[in-house]
Rosetta silent file (secondary structure, phi, psi, omega in degrees, C-alpha in Angstrom):
SEQUENCE: MAKVIVMDHPLIQHKLSILRNEKTGSKEFRALVSEIATLICYEATRDLPLKEVETKTPVAVAKTKVIAGKKLAFVPILRAGLGMVDGVLALVPSARVGHIGLYRDPETLKPVEYYCKLPADIEEREVIVLDPMLATGGSAIDAISQIKLRGPKTIKFMGIIAAPEGLEALKKAHPDVEIYVAALDDHLNEHGYIVPGLGDAGDRIFGTK
SCORE:     score description
SCORE:     0.000 S_00000001
   1 L     0.000  150.794 -175.322   97.953   21.198   30.886 S_00000001
   2 L   -61.210  141.159  174.570  101.306   20.785   32.597 S_00000001
   3 L   -78.154  127.959 -179.478  101.441   18.978   35.923 S_00000001
   4 E  -120.510  125.034  177.514  102.733   21.330   38.654 S_00000001
   5 E  -117.590  115.873  174.237  103.975   20.045   42.023 S_00000001
   6 E  -100.761  115.057 -172.044  104.727   22.606   44.735 S_00000001
   7 L   -72.071  130.643  179.329  106.612   20.752   47.453 S_00000001
   8 L  -116.571   17.208 -178.707  105.263   21.162   50.984 S_00000001
   9 L   -62.411  135.584 -177.695  107.661   18.829   52.810 S_00000001
  10 H   -55.229  -40.402 -179.879  108.663   20.301   56.193 S_00000001
  11 H   -63.460  -40.791  178.779  112.405   19.835   55.553 S_00000001
  12 H   -65.173  -45.761 -178.093  112.177   21.694   52.254 S_00000001
  13 H   -64.743  -37.662  177.900  110.151   24.533   53.765 S_00000001
  14 H   -63.981  -48.564 -179.512  112.565   24.863   56.701 S_00000001
  15 H   -65.365  -34.749  179.234  115.627   25.000   54.448 S_00000001
  16 H   -65.459  -36.142  177.636  113.866   27.420   52.108 S_00000001
  17 H   -61.729  -42.081  178.347  113.271   29.857   54.973 S_00000001
  18 H   -69.246  -37.335  179.689  117.005   29.964   55.706 S_00000001
  19 H   -61.098  -39.654 -178.137  117.752   30.262   51.981 S_00000001
  20 H   -69.211  -28.036 -172.691  115.560   33.359   51.690 S_00000001
  21 L   -61.107  126.732 -177.610  117.253   35.142   54.604 S_00000001
  22 L   -64.408  -18.378 -179.072  119.423   38.011   53.370 S_00000001
  23 L   -87.291   -7.009  178.540  121.967   37.240   56.090 S_00000001
  24 L   -71.375  122.025 -177.302  122.636   33.690   54.820 S_00000001
  25 L   -78.110  170.883 -174.101  126.165   33.648   53.362 S_00000001
  26 H   -60.715  -41.372 -177.630  127.286   32.037   50.107 S_00000001
  27 H   -61.373  -48.610  179.764  128.726   28.873   51.684 S_00000001
  28 H   -69.257  -36.500  179.765  125.523   28.055   53.562 S_00000001
  29 H   -61.126  -46.180  178.902  123.400   29.210   50.616 S_00000001
  30 H   -59.787  -44.317 -179.319  125.182   26.790   48.250 S_00000001
  31 H   -62.949  -40.073 -179.137  124.733   23.915   50.682 S_00000001
  32 H   -68.757  -41.431  177.364  121.023   24.656   51.089 S_00000001
  33 H   -58.661  -43.383 -179.952  120.404   24.895   47.340 S_00000001
  34 H   -64.370  -44.400 -179.229  122.075   21.501   46.948 S_00000001
  35 H   -65.394  -42.711  178.712  120.089   19.932   49.803 S_00000001
  36 H   -64.468  -39.651  178.366  116.769   21.301   48.544 S_00000001
  37 H   -60.505  -41.013  178.188  117.593   20.035   45.044 S_00000001
  38 H   -60.483  -45.282 -176.934  118.158   16.537   46.455 S_00000001
  39 H   -68.055  -39.520  178.035  114.806   16.561   48.229 S_00000001
  40 H   -68.460  -39.259 -178.835  112.875   17.835   45.182 S_00000001
  41 H   -60.917  -34.519  178.383  114.674   15.342   42.930 S_00000001
  42 H   -55.770  -42.405 -179.760  113.436   12.489   45.112 S_00000001
  43 H   -77.530  -38.325 -176.404  109.867   13.397   44.144 S_00000001
  44 H   -67.543  -20.744 -179.304  110.644   14.308   40.526 S_00000001
  45 L  -101.051   11.406 -175.832  112.124   10.835   39.894 S_00000001
  46 L   -59.037  -31.612 -174.305  109.216    8.927   41.435 S_00000001
  47 L  -103.431   20.329  176.283  107.966    7.660   38.057 S_00000001
  48 L   -60.044  139.238 -179.192  111.273    6.491   36.544 S_00000001
  49 L   -68.428  143.189 -179.360  110.760    3.209   34.664 S_00000001
  50 E  -120.037  157.448  170.604  111.984    0.049   36.393 S_00000001
  51 E  -134.034  154.267 -177.721  112.894   -3.449   35.266 S_00000001
  52 E   -90.492  136.167  176.507  113.156   -6.657   37.266 S_00000001
  53 E  -133.122  166.861  174.484  116.523   -8.376   37.736 S_00000001
  54 E  -101.424  132.000 -178.028  117.853  -11.246   39.828 S_00000001
  55 E  -125.879  127.471  179.681  120.220  -10.334   42.644 S_00000001
  56 E   -86.747  113.727  175.852  122.182  -12.849   44.681 S_00000001
  57 L   -89.998  173.754  175.729  122.099  -11.920   48.351 S_00000001
  58 L   -62.475  -13.132 -175.157  124.212  -13.705   51.022 S_00000001
  59 L  -108.741  -41.393 -175.011  121.141  -15.861   51.678 S_00000001
  60 L  -163.056 -177.022  174.782  119.364  -16.502   48.366 S_00000001
  61 E   -94.765  126.211 -178.239  118.541  -15.125   44.925 S_00000001
  62 E  -112.031  145.758  170.249  116.065  -12.234   45.063 S_00000001
  63 E   -87.793  116.666 -176.135  113.981  -10.658   42.358 S_00000001
  64 E  -126.625  175.846 -177.474  114.741   -6.924   42.621 S_00000001
  65 E  -122.818  142.031  175.202  114.199   -3.791   40.540 S_00000001
  66 E  -131.500  161.537  178.652  116.606   -1.360   38.908 S_00000001
  67 E   -67.104  133.427 -175.930  116.059    1.723   36.775 S_00000001
  68 L   -87.293  154.928  172.389  115.501    0.703   33.157 S_00000001
  69 L    73.959 -158.410 -177.034  117.176    2.106   30.049 S_00000001
  70 L   -82.119    0.275  173.742  119.755    4.871   29.829 S_00000001
  71 L    69.358 -135.050 -164.835  118.274    6.623   32.852 S_00000001
  72 E  -109.207  157.130  164.480  118.617   10.354   33.428 S_00000001
  73 E  -132.455  130.243  173.917  120.235   13.487   32.127 S_00000001
  74 E  -100.571  135.667  179.608  120.306   16.655   34.205 S_00000001
  75 E  -127.978   96.876  175.082  120.604   19.951   32.334 S_00000001
  76 E   -74.602  142.518  171.404  121.321   22.998   34.511 S_00000001
  77 E   -86.937  118.691 -177.298  120.669   26.429   33.038 S_00000001
  78 E   -68.091  142.859    3.112  123.899   28.365   33.556 S_00000001
  79 L  -103.633  -25.278 -172.604  124.870   29.726   35.840 S_00000001
  80 H   -60.590  -31.009  179.847  122.512   29.418   38.807 S_00000001
  81 H   -60.895  -23.669  177.919  121.397   25.920   37.787 S_00000001
  82 H   -59.721  -29.794 -178.999  124.903   24.675   38.556 S_00000001
  83 H   -65.221  -16.898 -178.739  124.108   25.089   42.242 S_00000001
  84 H   -96.349  -10.974 -170.493  121.573   22.254   42.012 S_00000001
  85 H   -65.695  -48.298 -178.486  123.791   19.720   40.205 S_00000001
  86 H   -59.598  -37.138 -178.940  125.651   18.215   43.171 S_00000001
  87 H   -65.050  -41.397 -179.404  122.373   17.727   45.016 S_00000001
  88 H   -77.090  -33.564  178.146  120.710   15.752   42.224 S_00000001
  89 H   -69.471  -22.909  175.338  123.866   13.740   41.440 S_00000001
  90 H   -62.383  -31.811  178.244  123.961   12.676   45.085 S_00000001
  91 H   -85.905  -39.138 -174.264  120.750   10.757   44.324 S_00000001
  92 L  -129.212   74.497 -174.285  121.557    9.658   40.762 S_00000001
  93 L   -65.554  -18.872 -178.641  125.365    9.553   40.390 S_00000001
  94 L   -86.873   -3.076 -177.864  125.211    7.702   37.058 S_00000001
  95 L   -67.148  150.506  171.870  123.216   10.484   35.353 S_00000001
  96 E   -86.609  156.036  179.720  124.731   12.482   32.508 S_00000001
  97 E  -126.501  121.730  172.138  124.934   16.261   32.793 S_00000001
  98 L  -102.786  175.221  179.234  124.400   18.697   29.941 S_00000001
  99 E  -141.943  137.965  171.884  124.641   22.489   30.097 S_00000001
 100 E  -126.735  125.532 -179.639  122.689   25.345   28.563 S_00000001
 101 E  -101.074  120.046  177.997  124.010   28.888   28.922 S_00000001
 102 E  -135.309  144.251  168.328  121.457   31.701   28.896 S_00000001
 103 E  -129.262  156.635 -176.978  121.522   35.253   30.168 S_00000001
 104 E   -95.720  121.664  176.800  118.657   37.694   30.520 S_00000001
 105 L   -62.343  122.510 -174.629  118.855   40.857   28.425 S_00000001
 106 L   -64.573  -21.498 -179.871  118.469   43.673   30.988 S_00000001
 107 L   -86.069  -49.849 -175.097  116.362   45.746   28.591 S_00000001
 108 L   -92.079  -16.804 -174.441  113.976   43.156   27.146 S_00000001
 109 L    64.538   11.608  179.574  114.222   40.604   30.014 S_00000001
 110 L   -91.142  149.975 -178.267  114.311   37.941   27.283 S_00000001
 111 E   -75.616  142.839  175.079  116.831   35.054   27.358 S_00000001
 112 E  -121.124  122.999 -177.511  119.878   35.067   25.092 S_00000001
 113 E   -86.195  134.425  176.925  121.568   31.689   24.500 S_00000001
 114 E  -127.080   -5.735 -178.738  125.372   31.548   24.451 S_00000001
 115 E  -159.253  139.424  174.992  126.130   27.845   25.106 S_00000001
 116 E  -152.178  113.792  177.558  124.481   24.447   24.619 S_00000001
 117 E  -136.217  112.358 -176.280  126.201   21.091   25.216 S_00000001
 118 L  -119.399  156.599  177.421  124.007   18.036   25.750 S_00000001
 119 L   -55.494  141.261 -177.252  124.749   14.286   26.091 S_00000001
 120 L   -61.890  -30.512 -177.644  125.156   12.591   22.699 S_00000001
 121 L  -102.661   32.859 -173.715  122.555    9.947   23.599 S_00000001
 122 H   -61.717  -24.461 -179.818  120.009   12.386   25.011 S_00000001
 123 H   -68.251  -13.726  179.044  117.239   10.863   22.886 S_00000001
 124 H   -99.472    5.686 -171.743  117.527    7.744   25.080 S_00000001
 125 L  -121.494  156.241  168.581  117.236    9.634   28.361 S_00000001
 126 E   -87.486  131.177 -174.456  114.715   11.265   30.654 S_00000001
 127 E  -110.200  135.287  171.980  115.782   14.909   31.054 S_00000001
 128 E  -120.632  118.017  178.746  115.383   17.148   34.099 S_00000001
 129 E   -86.324  135.398 -174.920  116.131   20.844   33.548 S_00000001
 130 E  -116.786  128.339  172.687  117.507   22.648   36.612 S_00000001
 131 L  -161.131  121.872 -174.978  117.166   26.346   37.498 S_00000001
 132 L   -58.571  -37.179 -173.093  116.572   27.669   41.029 S_00000001
 133 E  -116.326  123.986  172.931  114.378   30.591   39.953 S_00000001
 134 E  -105.348   90.872 -173.537  111.427   30.457   37.556 S_00000001
 135 L   -93.233  -90.779  175.372  110.856   34.201   37.165 S_00000001
 136 L   -75.224  -22.109 -177.549  109.580   35.334   33.749 S_00000001
 137 L    90.864   -8.777 -175.510  109.926   31.754   32.513 S_00000001
 138 H   -59.298  -45.697 -178.322  111.876   32.874   29.442 S_00000001
 139 H   -65.385  -44.550 -179.920  115.074   30.967   30.181 S_00000001
 140 H   -63.896  -42.891  179.895  113.271   27.730   31.049 S_00000001
 141 H   -61.620  -45.644 -178.304  111.060   27.960   27.952 S_00000001
 142 H   -67.157  -43.507 -179.935  114.036   28.559   25.670 S_00000001
 143 H   -61.259  -45.428 -179.588  116.172   25.836   27.272 S_00000001
 144 H   -65.103  -38.027  176.989  113.384   23.263   27.004 S_00000001
 145 H   -60.675  -41.795  178.449  112.757   24.256   23.374 S_00000001
 146 H   -64.562  -41.747 -179.125  116.446   23.629   22.592 S_00000001
 147 H   -67.610  -37.889  179.965  116.387   20.253   24.331 S_00000001
 148 H   -60.936  -29.175  178.325  113.208   19.196   22.518 S_00000001
 149 L   -61.614  -23.989 -178.767  115.047   19.615   19.199 S_00000001
 150 L   -93.381   -2.700  171.826  117.225   16.639   20.287 S_00000001
 151 L    66.838   49.187  175.596  114.204   14.408   20.988 S_00000001
 152 L   -69.704  166.744  179.929  114.642   13.153   24.571 S_00000001
 153 L   -62.529  -53.235  177.623  112.173   10.650   26.034 S_00000001
 154 E  -145.739  162.958  174.830  110.664   13.145   28.481 S_00000001
 155 E  -133.215  134.302  170.821  111.498   16.542   29.982 S_00000001
 156 E  -124.153  157.364  174.764  110.768   17.824   33.471 S_00000001
 157 E  -115.936  133.943  179.007  111.614   21.172   35.060 S_00000001
 158 E  -124.314  118.971  177.249  112.954   21.424   38.591 S_00000001
 159 L  -129.735 -177.661  176.881  113.214   24.786   40.355 S_00000001
 160 L  -109.221  -52.633  178.510  113.189   26.151   43.879 S_00000001
 161 E  -124.634  134.782  177.874  111.070   29.322   43.700 S_00000001
 162 E  -121.079  147.115  168.356  108.568   30.218   40.980 S_00000001
 163 L   -95.853  148.684  179.076  106.628   33.386   40.204 S_00000001
 164 H   -55.990  -37.367 -179.205  103.029   32.965   38.996 S_00000001
 165 H   -63.021  -45.463 -179.849  103.925   34.765   35.752 S_00000001
 166 H   -68.095  -38.916  179.919  106.796   32.391   34.963 S_00000001
 167 H   -62.972  -45.196 -179.897  104.833   29.314   35.948 S_00000001
 168 H   -65.848  -40.210  179.708  101.941   30.243   33.654 S_00000001
 169 H   -63.694  -42.106 -179.746  104.284   31.090   30.773 S_00000001
 170 H   -67.733  -42.058  178.119  106.112   27.755   31.071 S_00000001
 171 H   -60.779  -40.746 -178.594  102.847   25.800   31.320 S_00000001
 172 H   -69.859  -41.922 -177.052  101.513   27.534   28.208 S_00000001
 173 H   -73.356  -37.334 -176.129  104.705   27.100   26.166 S_00000001
 174 L  -134.869   73.862 -176.667  105.369   23.484   27.200 S_00000001
 175 L   -66.118  -12.392  179.639  102.170   21.867   28.509 S_00000001
 176 L   -89.691   -2.693 -175.426  103.817   18.416   28.324 S_00000001
 177 L   -98.743  123.179  175.914  106.557   19.307   30.840 S_00000001
 178 E   -75.047  142.157 -174.728  106.050   18.467   34.522 S_00000001
 179 E  -121.475  127.798  179.242  107.145   21.267   36.880 S_00000001
 180 E  -122.590  122.078  178.074  108.534   20.729   40.389 S_00000001
 181 E  -139.022  161.881  179.833  109.235   23.693   42.701 S_00000001
 182 L   -89.533  -23.046 -178.160  109.599   24.288   46.431 S_00000001
 183 E  -156.529  146.175  172.129  107.529   27.476   46.537 S_00000001
 184 E  -112.389  111.798 -174.666  105.168   29.607   44.456 S_00000001
 185 L   -87.475 -170.041 -167.968  105.740   33.256   45.362 S_00000001
 186 L   -81.070  -54.345 -175.345  103.597   36.356   44.940 S_00000001
 187 E  -167.895  176.137  172.035  104.672   38.249   41.796 S_00000001
 188 E   -99.356  142.436  173.900  107.516   39.728   39.728 S_00000001
 189 L   -86.743 -175.277 -175.088  108.688   43.289   40.337 S_00000001
 190 L   -67.146  -15.436  178.024  109.500   45.820   37.609 S_00000001
 191 L   -96.626    3.067  179.354  113.042   44.414   37.317 S_00000001
 192 L    81.914   16.895  176.887  111.839   40.855   36.738 S_00000001
 193 L   -93.755  145.045  178.558  112.786   39.632   40.234 S_00000001
 194 E   -73.780  135.015  177.772  110.549   37.264   42.178 S_00000001
 195 E  -115.337  128.373    0.232  108.862   38.845   45.228 S_00000001
 196 L   -75.772  -24.798  173.437  109.527   38.002   48.029 S_00000001
 197 L    55.532 -146.459  178.938  112.007   35.553   46.439 S_00000001
 198 L  -151.440   15.092 -177.331  115.605   35.459   47.632 S_00000001
 199 L    89.478 -153.906  179.119  117.407   37.934   45.375 S_00000001
 200 L   -86.766  111.314 -174.825  119.735   36.852   42.574 S_00000001
 201 H   -62.423  -41.198  179.865  120.343   33.120   43.042 S_00000001
 202 H   -61.210  -45.411  179.082  123.509   33.113   40.894 S_00000001
 203 H   -62.111  -40.413 -176.530  125.075   35.967   42.856 S_00000001
 204 H   -74.933  -31.739  177.582  124.229   34.346   46.178 S_00000001
 205 H   -70.069  -44.266 -171.829  125.510   30.890   45.122 S_00000001
 206 H  -102.346    0.786  175.296  128.817   32.161   43.754 S_00000001
 207 L    72.029   30.020  178.997  129.366   35.189   45.980 S_00000001
 208 L  -108.879  162.962  178.657  129.261   37.745   43.159 S_00000001
 209 L  -133.640    0.000    0.000  127.439   41.060   42.935 S_00000001
């Protein structure tokens, strides 16, 4: 079964409280999403493979470690996932970034794909899928299924808030994918929104309604 990590770091929980507040404006909301993404990414990249190299310091030659191979690819699910990209690139600036565009059909609540552009060498990379909200799980499941067709080394999912329904659906569909989130909320309402959640993450990031 999929490994699930719900982050309990005080900085993440503090920033998440401000993020949830309905009075938090788009500028501050964007900054918080980015900061939380950076903090979650720190944990999600803990097991990246390393190799030993020799580094000449001003004093002597040291045996040090660097990330091995082609490293990472981040794949945000459009559009809300874009809000997490700057935060993760702050930690791993050499990573490649792909994009998957999905929208949720308002009647069926199922994801509809309209765009997919991934790094050409994705099969040589560890992939982290980004989406702030794991609600029904449909978008994450579909995005990961599309990425798996390209044969990456590994896939992880990084979100901010998850609903139990979405978490269970993602675990069942992709039991090999590790899941990292900042909070596990109570339930989904009849419109497919996470409760208590924070509303529509895309609207709040980009200032749209």
